[in-house]
C-alpha positions in Angstrom: -4.6 -4.9 52.1 -7.6 -6.7 53.5 -7.4 -9.6 55.8 -7.8 -11.9 52.8 -4.7 -10.4 51.2 -6.5 -8.5 48.5 -6.1 -4.8 47.9 -9.1 -2.4 47.7 -8.5 0.5 45.4 -10.4 3.7 45.5 -11.4 5.4 42.3 -8.5 7.8 42.7 -6.1 4.9 43.2 -7.4 3.2 40.0 -7.0 6.4 38.1 -3.5 6.9 39.2 -2.5 3.3 38.4 -3.7 3.8 34.8 -2.0 7.1 34.3 0.8 6.8 31.7 4.3 8.0 32.8 5.1 11.7 32.4 6.7 13.0 29.2 9.5 15.5 29.8 10.7 18.1 27.2 13.2 20.9 27.7 12.6 23.8 25.4 13.6 27.4 24.9 10.9 30.1 24.7 10.5 31.8 21.3 11.1 35.5 21.1 7.4 36.2 21.4 7.1 34.0 24.5 5.4 31.0 22.8 6.2 27.3 23.1 5.1 24.9 20.4 4.7 21.3 21.4 4.9 18.8 18.6 5.1 15.0 18.2 3.9 14.3 21.7 3.5 10.6 22.7 -0.3 10.9 23.3 -3.3 10.4 21.0 -5.0 13.3 19.5 -7.8 14.5 21.8 -6.1 13.2 24.9 -6.4 15.7 27.8 -3.0 16.5 29.3 -1.6 18.7 32.1 1.2 21.1 31.3 3.4 22.5 34.0 6.1 25.0 33.0 9.2 25.3 35.2 12.1 27.7 34.6 15.5 26.0 34.2 18.5 27.7 35.9 21.1 29.3 33.6 24.9 29.2 34.1 27.5 26.5 34.6 25.5 24.6 37.3 22.7 24.1 34.8 24.9 22.6 32.1 26.9 20.3 34.4 25.3 19.3 37.8 28.5 17.4 38.8 31.4 19.5 37.6 34.0 17.7 39.8 33.1 14.1 38.7 36.1 12.5 37.1 38.6 15.0 38.2 41.8 13.6 39.9 41.9 13.7 43.7 45.3 14.3 45.5 46.0 13.5 49.1 49.0 15.2 50.7 50.5 12.8 53.3 47.5 10.6 53.5 49.0 8.4 56.3 50.1 11.2 58.7 48.2 11.3 62.0 45.6 14.0 62.4 45.5 16.1 65.5 42.3 15.9 67.6 41.5 19.6 67.0 41.5 19.1 63.3 38.5 16.7 63.1 35.3 18.4 61.8 33.2 16.1 64.0 34.5 17.8 67.1 33.5 21.3 66.0 
């Protein structure tokens, strides 16, 4: 901000402020290693940047919070805790 309360934008700042939000798609590679992108929300001829990131496989990939919603059980929740059992003291 300038002393008058206005903001001076550099050409880079202006370009970033006009950039539309990213469009995310998760796909599986075809047997021959190709990906085909269809029905993208950009006009024909628009230059885009494509970044390919591998997704992890396995249970962690399908459910990032596997314990959410599972019941929690506390055995004797009101019993005193000995000083040596506190994790903070270790």
